[in-house]
C-alpha positions in Angstrom: 80.4 -60.5 88.3 81.6 -62.0 85.0 79.3 -62.3 82.0 79.7 -65.7 80.5 78.8 -65.1 76.9 79.3 -68.1 74.6 79.9 -66.8 71.0 76.9 -67.2 68.8 78.7 -69.2 66.2 79.9 -71.7 68.8 76.3 -72.2 69.9 75.1 -72.5 66.3 77.9 -75.0 65.5 76.8 -77.1 68.5 73.2 -77.0 67.3 74.2 -78.0 63.8 76.1 -81.1 65.2 73.0 -82.0 67.2 70.6 -81.6 64.3 72.6 -83.8 61.9 74.0 -86.2 64.5 72.1 -89.3 63.3 73.1 -88.6 59.7 76.8 -88.7 60.5 79.1 -91.7 60.2 79.8 -93.7 63.4 83.3 -92.3 63.5 82.1 -88.8 63.1 79.5 -89.3 65.7 82.1 -90.3 68.2 84.3 -87.3 67.3 81.3 -84.9 67.6 80.4 -86.5 70.9 83.9 -85.8 72.2 83.9 -82.2 70.8 80.6 -81.5 72.6 81.8 -83.1 75.8 85.0 -81.1 75.7 83.1 -77.9 75.1 80.7 -78.5 78.0 83.7 -79.2 80.3 85.5 -76.1 79.2 82.4 -73.9 79.8 81.8 -75.5 83.2 85.5 -74.8 84.2 85.2 -71.3 82.9 82.0 -70.6 84.9 83.7 -72.1 88.0 86.5 -69.5 87.8 88.8 -70.9 85.2 89.9 -69.2 82.0 87.7 -68.6 79.1 87.6 -71.5 76.6 89.7 -71.3 73.4 86.8 -70.6 71.1 89.1 -70.7 68.0 90.4 -74.1 69.0 86.8 -75.4 69.2 86.1 -73.9 65.8 89.2 -75.4 64.3 88.6 -78.8 65.7 84.9 -78.8 64.6 86.0 -77.9 61.1 88.7 -80.7 61.1 86.0 -83.2 62.1 84.0 -82.1 59.1 87.0 -82.1 56.7 88.0 -85.6 57.7 84.5 -86.8 56.6 84.5 -84.8 53.4 81.9 -82.3 54.7 81.9 -78.5 54.5 83.3 -76.6 57.4 80.8 -75.4 60.0 82.8 -72.3 61.0 84.2 -69.6 58.7 87.9 -70.2 58.0 90.4 -67.4 57.5 
């Protein structure tokens, strides 16, 4: 049986987006909504036997959403 462990920082980033959602611009809200939906789908596919989500891709896209709106990154950048 596979252990489906979602990285802690991904869960924290998701929670940050939820917490500040109403404070975001309309454009950023739409981008965050898409990011969350994509993450949920990727996790669902993974749990159904697909490959593990590209966590770094989700980190990078979340940071890009923040950058585009002049906000600090959610995830540590290398």
